[in-house]
N, C-alpha and C positions, 0 to 999 in steps of 0.2 A: 310510575305511570303519569303521563302528562294529562292532567285533569281538564285541559282545554279541549280535548277530544271527547265529545259527549258520548258517542257510540263506539263500541269495540266488539271484536270477535276474540273469544278465548279459544285457543287451540290446545288440545291435549291428546295424549295417546293412552290407551288402556289395553290390558292383557287379554280381555275377552269382551264379547258383546254384552254379556250379563253385567260385568263391572261397569262398562260404559253406560248402559241403560240405567243402572242403579244410580250412578253419579248424576247423570243428566236429569233424571226424574226428580231426585232430591233437590237439585238446584232450581229447577222450574217451580216445584212446590213451594220452596222457600223464597221465591221471587228474587233470587240472586241473578238469574238469567231469564230472558223471555222465552227462549227456545233453544233446542239443541239438535244437531244433525249427527247421527251415528253412522259411520261408514266402515264396512269391513273390507278386507282385502289389501291392507297396507303391509308391505314387506319392509321391516326396519333392520338396518345393519349398523351396528355400533360396537364399541369395545366396552366391556364391563369386567372388572377384576382381572384385567390382562388377557381376556379371551374375546375374540370376535364373535359377536352374537348375530344370528340371522333369525329373526322372530316375525311371526304373523301377529299384527296388532290391529287394534280398532282405532280409527281417527274420530275425534269428536270436535265439532265446531259449535260454540255457544255464543249467542248474541246477547249483549247486555249494554248497560250504561256504565260509563267510566267510574262513577261513584260507588258501584257495586263490585269492582274488580278485586280489591284487597280482600273483602269478605268472601268472595267466590273462590279465590285462590286458596285461602285458608281452609275453607270447607272442603275443597277438592283434596287438599293434602291430608286432611283428617280422614277422609273416606277412601282414599286411593290405596290400591294394593302394592304399588311400587314404593321402594325406599326413597327414590329420587324421581318423582314423576315429571314428565315433560309437560310444562304448562307455559304457554306463551300468549301474549296479548298483542293484537294489531288494531290500529285505528280503522274505523270505517270512514273513509274520506268522501264517499258519495253513495247514495242509495235512494230508493223510492221513499219520498217524504211520508207517505201514508204508512209504510212499513216501519219507519223509524218512530213515528208517533205511537204505533202499536207496541213496539219494544219499550218505549217510555212508560206507557200505561201498564204493561205487564210487570214492570219492575218497580212500580210505585209501592210504597210501604203501606198504603191504606187498604 
C-alpha cells in the first residue's frame, strides 16, 4: 500500500448481507474504517476449483485512512467466511474536504 495516499476505499465481497453487515459494523466499532456501504445485488462470475461459479454476493465499500489498511485487511480476513476473500484497496484522489476530515476523525485512535 502506498502510504503517500492518505485516504482509501476498501472494496470487498461477502456471501450474504448478514456477513457484510457484521464485518462492516466490527470495523467501524474498532475504528479501522470510518464507514461502510453495503450493497446487495452483485452477480459474481468466477472459477473456483475448476468450476465456473455464478453467485449472488454483497459488495462492501469502506472508507478509511491508509495507515489503517493493513490492520483492516487482517481483521477482515479473520472474520470473513471465504477461504480467499476479495479485498482490494483504491486511493481516494479527490473528495469533499469536510468528508475527509470526518474520515480522519472517525479513524483516530483516541
